[in-house]
A tleap script that builds the chain and sets N, CA, C and O, in Angstrom:
source leaprc.protein.ff14SB
mol = sequence {
  NMET PHE GLU VAL THR TYR ALA LEU LYS ASN
  ALA MET GLY THR PRO ASP VAL TYR ASP SER
  GLY GLN ILE ILE ALA ASN ALA LYS LYS TRP
  ALA ASP ASP LEU ILE ALA ARG GLU ASP GLU
  ASN ALA ARG GLN LYS ALA GLU ASN ASP ARG
  ARG ALA ARG LEU ILE ALA ASP LYS ALA ASN
  LYS SER MET SER CCYS
}
set mol.1.N position { 3.044 -28.118 2.135 }
set mol.1.CA position { 2.509 -28.057 0.789 }
set mol.1.C position { 1.947 -29.409 0.374 }
set mol.1.O position { 0.904 -29.475 -0.277 }
set mol.2.N position { 2.624 -30.478 0.742 }
set mol.2.CA position { 2.146 -31.806 0.367 }
set mol.2.C position { 0.745 -32.064 0.915 }
set mol.2.O position { -0.108 -32.603 0.211 }
set mol.3.N position { 0.506 -31.680 2.175 }
set mol.3.CA position { -0.794 -31.926 2.787 }
set mol.3.C position { -1.901 -31.180 2.043 }
set mol.3.O position { -2.990 -31.716 1.840 }
set mol.4.N position { -1.619 -29.945 1.640 }
set mol.4.CA position { -2.610 -29.151 0.909 }
set mol.4.C position { -2.910 -29.805 -0.426 }
set mol.4.O position { -4.074 -29.950 -0.800 }
set mol.5.N position { -1.877 -30.199 -1.145 }
set mol.5.CA position { -2.067 -30.841 -2.444 }
set mol.5.C position { -2.859 -32.136 -2.287 }
set mol.5.O position { -3.783 -32.399 -3.057 }
set mol.6.N position { -2.503 -32.933 -1.302 }
set mol.6.CA position { -3.194 -34.197 -1.058 }
set mol.6.C position { -4.662 -33.946 -0.723 }
set mol.6.O position { -5.546 -34.647 -1.216 }
set mol.7.N position { -4.916 -32.940 0.118 }
set mol.7.CA position { -6.294 -32.612 0.497 }
set mol.7.C position { -7.091 -32.143 -0.712 }
set mol.7.O position { -8.248 -32.527 -0.880 }
set mol.8.N position { -6.480 -31.317 -1.554 }
set mol.8.CA position { -7.162 -30.848 -2.760 }
set mol.8.C position { -7.497 -32.013 -3.681 }
set mol.8.O position { -8.609 -32.097 -4.201 }
set mol.9.N position { -6.543 -32.906 -3.882 }
set mol.9.CA position { -6.784 -34.050 -4.755 }
set mol.9.C position { -7.924 -34.901 -4.221 }
set mol.9.O position { -8.788 -35.329 -4.986 }
set mol.10.N position { -7.939 -35.147 -2.931 }
set mol.10.CA position { -9.006 -35.963 -2.352 }
set mol.10.C position { -10.349 -35.250 -2.427 }
set mol.10.O position { -11.363 -35.870 -2.747 }
set mol.11.N position { -10.364 -33.968 -2.139 }
set mol.11.CA position { -11.612 -33.213 -2.153 }
set mol.11.C position { -12.179 -33.101 -3.557 }
set mol.11.O position { -13.397 -33.090 -3.736 }
set mol.12.N position { -11.319 -33.019 -4.538 }
set mol.12.CA position { -11.769 -32.817 -5.912 }
set mol.12.C position { -11.908 -34.125 -6.682 }
set mol.12.O position { -12.273 -34.114 -7.857 }
set mol.13.N position { -11.630 -35.215 -6.052 }
set mol.13.CA position { -11.814 -36.496 -6.703 }
set mol.13.C position { -10.812 -36.782 -7.803 }
set mol.13.O position { -11.110 -37.552 -8.717 }
set mol.14.N position { -9.645 -36.188 -7.742 }
set mol.14.CA position { -8.635 -36.443 -8.762 }
set mol.14.C position { -7.850 -37.688 -8.395 }
set mol.14.O position { -7.815 -38.070 -7.225 }
set mol.15.N position { -7.224 -38.323 -9.361 }
set mol.15.CA position { -6.426 -39.509 -9.049 }
set mol.15.C position { -5.202 -39.142 -8.223 }
set mol.15.O position { -4.912 -37.963 -8.020 }
set mol.16.N position { -4.487 -40.158 -7.747 }
set mol.16.CA position { -3.310 -39.931 -6.913 }
set mol.16.C position { -2.216 -39.156 -7.640 }
set mol.16.O position { -1.408 -38.480 -7.003 }
set mol.17.N position { -2.185 -39.249 -8.953 }
set mol.17.CA position { -1.183 -38.509 -9.720 }
set mol.17.C position { -1.588 -37.037 -9.703 }
set mol.17.O position { -2.736 -36.703 -9.995 }
set mol.18.N position { -0.651 -36.166 -9.363 }
set mol.18.CA position { -0.941 -34.732 -9.296 }
set mol.18.C position { -1.283 -34.223 -10.686 }
set mol.18.O position { -0.462 -34.305 -11.600 }
set mol.19.N position { -2.472 -33.707 -10.849 }
set mol.19.CA position { -2.940 -33.216 -12.145 }
set mol.19.C position { -3.448 -31.792 -11.950 }
set mol.19.O position { -4.630 -31.574 -11.684 }
set mol.20.N position { -2.548 -30.831 -12.083 }
set mol.20.CA position { -2.919 -29.440 -11.815 }
set mol.20.C position { -3.983 -28.948 -12.786 }
set mol.20.O position { -4.828 -28.134 -12.415 }
set mol.21.N position { -3.953 -29.428 -14.013 }
set mol.21.CA position { -4.972 -29.010 -14.982 }
set mol.21.C position { -6.365 -29.409 -14.543 }
set mol.21.O position { -7.311 -28.632 -14.672 }
set mol.22.N position { -6.493 -30.626 -14.021 }
set mol.22.CA position { -7.800 -31.096 -13.565 }
set mol.22.C position { -8.241 -30.344 -12.316 }
set mol.22.O position { -9.418 -30.008 -12.181 }
set mol.23.N position { -7.322 -30.081 -11.414 }
set mol.23.CA position { -7.653 -29.334 -10.197 }
set mol.23.C position { -8.130 -27.931 -10.565 }
set mol.23.O position { -9.119 -27.446 -10.017 }
set mol.24.N position { -7.432 -27.286 -11.486 }
set mol.24.CA position { -7.825 -25.938 -11.916 }
set mol.24.C position { -9.182 -25.977 -12.603 }
set mol.24.O position { -10.024 -25.113 -12.360 }
set mol.25.N position { -9.403 -26.975 -13.465 }
set mol.25.CA position { -10.690 -27.088 -14.161 }
set mol.25.C position { -11.826 -27.300 -13.161 }
set mol.25.O position { -12.889 -26.690 -13.285 }
set mol.26.N position { -11.600 -28.167 -12.170 }
set mol.26.CA position { -12.631 -28.403 -11.151 }
set mol.26.C position { -12.897 -27.145 -10.336 }
set mol.26.O position { -14.052 -26.816 -10.064 }
set mol.27.N position { -11.849 -26.447 -9.948 }
set mol.27.CA position { -12.011 -25.220 -9.158 }
set mol.27.C position { -12.790 -24.175 -9.948 }
set mol.27.O position { -13.652 -23.495 -9.392 }
set mol.28.N position { -12.496 -24.042 -11.235 }
set mol.28.CA position { -13.212 -23.078 -12.077 }
set mol.28.C position { -14.683 -23.464 -12.194 }
set mol.28.O position { -15.563 -22.607 -12.111 }
set mol.29.N position { -14.948 -24.753 -12.388 }
set mol.29.CA position { -16.338 -25.211 -12.494 }
set mol.29.C position { -17.085 -24.934 -11.194 }
set mol.29.O position { -18.220 -24.457 -11.218 }
set mol.30.N position { -16.452 -25.231 -10.056 }
set mol.30.CA position { -17.098 -24.979 -8.771 }
set mol.30.C position { -17.346 -23.492 -8.563 }
set mol.30.O position { -18.393 -23.105 -8.045 }
set mol.31.N position { -16.397 -22.658 -8.959 }
set mol.31.CA position { -16.576 -21.207 -8.828 }
set mol.31.C position { -17.721 -20.733 -9.717 }
set mol.31.O position { -18.548 -19.927 -9.291 }
set mol.32.N position { -17.771 -21.231 -10.951 }
set mol.32.CA position { -18.856 -20.859 -11.860 }
set mol.32.C position { -20.207 -21.307 -11.317 }
set mol.32.O position { -21.186 -20.566 -11.393 }
set mol.33.N position { -20.262 -22.527 -10.764 }
set mol.33.CA position { -21.508 -23.026 -10.175 }
set mol.33.C position { -21.936 -22.169 -8.990 }
set mol.33.O position { -23.120 -21.869 -8.834 }
set mol.34.N position { -20.978 -21.776 -8.154 }
set mol.34.CA position { -21.280 -20.937 -6.999 }
set mol.34.C position { -21.821 -19.582 -7.441 }
set mol.34.O position { -22.796 -19.086 -6.876 }
set mol.35.N position { -21.194 -18.985 -8.443 }
set mol.35.CA position { -21.658 -17.695 -8.958 }
set mol.35.C position { -23.074 -17.822 -9.502 }
set mol.35.O position { -23.914 -16.955 -9.259 }
set mol.36.N position { -23.343 -18.898 -10.236 }
set mol.36.CA position { -24.680 -19.106 -10.792 }
set mol.36.C position { -25.718 -19.252 -9.679 }
set mol.36.O position { -26.813 -18.698 -9.776 }
set mol.37.N position { -25.376 -19.999 -8.619 }
set mol.37.CA position { -26.310 -20.155 -7.491 }
set mol.37.C position { -26.547 -18.822 -6.790 }
set mol.37.O position { -27.679 -18.497 -6.432 }
set mol.38.N position { -25.477 -18.049 -6.595 }
set mol.38.CA position { -25.626 -16.749 -5.934 }
set mol.38.C position { -26.469 -15.806 -6.780 }
set mol.38.O position { -27.286 -15.057 -6.243 }
set mol.39.N position { -26.281 -15.833 -8.104 }
set mol.39.CA position { -27.094 -15.002 -8.995 }
set mol.39.C position { -28.565 -15.390 -8.912 }
set mol.39.O position { -29.440 -14.527 -8.849 }
set mol.40.N position { -28.831 -16.689 -8.911 }
set mol.40.CA position { -30.216 -17.160 -8.824 }
set mol.40.C position { -30.826 -16.786 -7.475 }
set mol.40.O position { -31.986 -16.376 -7.419 }
set mol.41.N position { -30.072 -16.919 -6.398 }
set mol.41.CA position { -30.574 -16.524 -5.075 }
set mol.41.C position { -30.887 -15.037 -5.033 }
set mol.41.O position { -31.905 -14.637 -4.466 }
set mol.42.N position { -30.031 -14.212 -5.622 }
set mol.42.CA position { -30.265 -12.764 -5.655 }
set mol.42.C position { -31.510 -12.445 -6.479 }
set mol.42.O position { -32.296 -11.573 -6.109 }
set mol.43.N position { -31.691 -13.155 -7.600 }
set mol.43.CA position { -32.870 -12.932 -8.441 }
set mol.43.C position { -34.144 -13.299 -7.675 }
set mol.43.O position { -35.131 -12.564 -7.716 }
set mol.44.N position { -34.116 -14.429 -6.981 }
set mol.44.CA position { -35.288 -14.849 -6.212 }
set mol.44.C position { -35.583 -13.884 -5.067 }
set mol.44.O position { -36.747 -13.598 -4.786 }
set mol.45.N position { -34.542 -13.381 -4.403 }
set mol.45.CA position { -34.741 -12.423 -3.313 }
set mol.45.C position { -35.366 -11.140 -3.848 }
set mol.45.O position { -36.275 -10.586 -3.230 }
set mol.46.N position { -34.882 -10.667 -4.992 }
set mol.46.CA position { -35.440 -9.453 -5.591 }
set mol.46.C position { -36.909 -9.658 -5.946 }
set mol.46.O position { -37.734 -8.771 -5.727 }
set mol.47.N position { -37.233 -10.814 -6.487 }
set mol.47.CA position { -38.627 -11.113 -6.832 }
set mol.47.C position { -39.492 -11.192 -5.576 }
set mol.47.O position { -40.608 -10.675 -5.566 }
set mol.48.N position { -38.998 -11.824 -4.530 }
set mol.48.CA position { -39.753 -11.905 -3.273 }
set mol.48.C position { -39.947 -10.525 -2.657 }
set mol.48.O position { -41.022 -10.222 -2.140 }
set mol.49.N position { -38.909 -9.682 -2.707 }
set mol.49.CA position { -39.023 -8.320 -2.182 }
set mol.49.C position { -40.058 -7.523 -2.968 }
set mol.49.O position { -40.838 -6.766 -2.390 }
set mol.50.N position { -40.061 -7.695 -4.289 }
set mol.50.CA position { -41.027 -6.990 -5.136 }
set mol.50.C position { -42.450 -7.422 -4.775 }
set mol.50.O position { -43.346 -6.587 -4.651 }
set mol.51.N position { -42.646 -8.718 -4.610 }
set mol.51.CA position { -43.979 -9.222 -4.249 }
set mol.51.C position { -44.404 -8.721 -2.874 }
set mol.51.O position { -45.566 -8.367 -2.674 }
set mol.52.N position { -43.480 -8.688 -1.936 }
set mol.52.CA position { -43.799 -8.198 -0.590 }
set mol.52.C position { -44.210 -6.730 -0.637 }
set mol.52.O position { -45.144 -6.325 0.055 }
set mol.53.N position { -43.516 -5.930 -1.450 }
set mol.53.CA position { -43.884 -4.512 -1.580 }
set mol.53.C position { -45.275 -4.363 -2.190 }
set mol.53.O position { -46.057 -3.519 -1.752 }
set mol.54.N position { -45.588 -5.180 -3.201 }
set mol.54.CA position { -46.915 -5.115 -3.815 }
set mol.54.C position { -48.003 -5.463 -2.803 }
set mol.54.O position { -49.040 -4.802 -2.752 }
set mol.55.N position { -47.769 -6.492 -2.006 }
set mol.55.CA position { -48.746 -6.898 -0.990 }
set mol.55.C position { -48.901 -5.805 0.061 }
set mol.55.O position { -50.018 -5.497 0.476 }
set mol.56.N position { -47.783 -5.216 0.496 }
set mol.56.CA position { -47.841 -4.145 1.496 }
set mol.56.C position { -48.570 -2.930 0.939 }
set mol.56.O position { -49.375 -2.318 1.641 }
set mol.57.N position { -48.302 -2.575 -0.305 }
set mol.57.CA position { -48.991 -1.438 -0.926 }
set mol.57.C position { -50.495 -1.703 -1.022 }
set mol.57.O position { -51.311 -0.822 -0.754 }
set mol.58.N position { -50.841 -2.922 -1.407 }
set mol.58.CA position { -52.253 -3.279 -1.527 }
set mol.58.C position { -52.932 -3.222 -0.156 }
set mol.58.O position { -54.063 -2.749 -0.044 }
set mol.59.N position { -52.250 -3.701 0.882 }
set mol.59.CA position { -52.812 -3.668 2.237 }
set mol.59.C position { -52.980 -2.229 2.710 }
set mol.59.O position { -53.989 -1.902 3.334 }
set mol.60.N position { -52.013 -1.368 2.424 }
set mol.60.CA position { -52.108 0.039 2.832 }
set mol.60.C position { -53.249 0.740 2.120 }
set mol.60.O position { -53.941 1.559 2.723 }
set mol.61.N position { -53.458 0.433 0.850 }
set mol.61.CA position { -54.550 1.062 0.094 }
set mol.61.C position { -55.901 0.618 0.631 }
set mol.61.O position { -56.821 1.428 0.738 }
set mol.62.N position { -56.032 -0.662 0.969 }
set mol.62.CA position { -57.324 -1.147 1.465 }
set mol.62.C position { -57.618 -0.613 2.868 }
set mol.62.O position { -58.786 -0.459 3.223 }
set mol.63.N position { -56.603 -0.330 3.668 }
set mol.63.CA position { -56.810 0.224 5.008 }
set mol.63.C position { -57.174 1.700 4.942 }
set mol.63.O position { -57.859 2.206 5.831 }
set mol.64.N position { -56.730 2.395 3.908 }
set mol.64.CA position { -56.996 3.830 3.830 }
set mol.64.C position { -58.385 4.121 3.275 }
set mol.64.O position { -58.827 5.270 3.305 }
set mol.65.N position { -59.076 3.118 2.776 }
set mol.65.CA position { -60.422 3.335 2.226 }
set mol.65.C position { -61.476 3.379 3.279 }
set mol.65.O position { -62.653 3.555 2.966 }
savepdb mol mol.pdb
quit
């Protein structure tokens, strides 16, 4: 348990004094940031997929003429 706590403190930039409140706050912030990045990536993928479908539809229409 000590090694895990020490690793968490070092990874999260907390002081040597065990501060569970700060560790929890940092973990929550990192989780929120990760969720926001994943949401933005999903939004961009959906937009790229939509554009690709529009281009494919346009190409199919021009080939059928």
